[in-house]
C-alpha positions in Angstrom: 3.3 6.7 -2.7 1.8 5.8 -6.2 -0.1 2.7 -7.2 1.9 0.0 -8.7 0.8 -1.5 -12.0 -0.6 -4.8 -12.9 1.7 -7.7 -12.5 3.8 -5.9 -10.2 2.7 -7.2 -7.1 1.7 -5.9 -3.8 3.6 -4.7 -0.6 2.0 -4.4 2.9 3.1 -4.5 6.5 2.2 -7.0 8.5 1.6 -6.3 12.3 1.3 -9.7 13.4 4.8 -10.6 11.9 6.2 -7.3 12.6 7.8 -7.3 8.8 7.1 -6.2 5.3 5.2 -8.4 3.0 5.5 -8.5 -0.8 3.4 -10.7 -2.9 3.7 -11.4 -6.7 2.2 -13.8 -9.3 5.1 -16.2 -10.5 2.7 -17.7 -13.2 0.0 -20.5 -12.8 0.0 -23.8 -11.3 -0.7 -27.1 -13.2 -4.4 -27.0 -12.0 -4.8 -23.5 -13.5 -4.8 -21.4 -10.2 -2.3 -18.7 -9.4 1.1 -19.4 -8.2 1.5 -16.6 -5.7 4.8 -16.0 -3.9 5.6 -14.2 -0.9 8.8 -12.2 0.5 9.5 -10.7 3.8 11.9 -8.0 5.0 12.5 -5.7 7.8 12.1 -2.5 5.4 9.7 -1.7 2.5 12.9 -0.7 0.7 14.3 -4.2 1.2 11.2 -6.0 0.1 11.0 -4.0 -2.9 14.6 -4.7 -3.9 13.7 -8.6 -3.3 10.6 -8.3 -5.6 12.3 -6.4 -8.4 15.0 -9.1 -8.7 12.2 -12.0 -8.3 10.2 -10.3 -11.2 13.1 -9.6 -13.4 14.1 -13.5 -13.0 10.6 -14.4 -13.9 10.9 -12.3 -17.0 14.3 -13.9 -18.0 13.1 -17.4 -16.9 16.0 -17.7 -14.6 13.6 -17.8 -11.4 14.1 -20.9 -9.3 11.5 -22.1 -6.7 12.6 -23.2 -3.5 11.7 -27.0 -2.8 10.2 -27.6 1.0 
């Protein structure tokens, strides 16, 4: 497995959740802190595909954040 480049996020397995977790930076908040987003999936491949989609949406400025 190779290292991911700058701005591509990180993927790891959470034993507590029994799921794969992907985290990436989606810009900055109004106060200047990083806006980190997390994605979850049952397989590493699934998380990688979700991250690729989300990062491409951020690049094309079509990413929509979920409101809680």
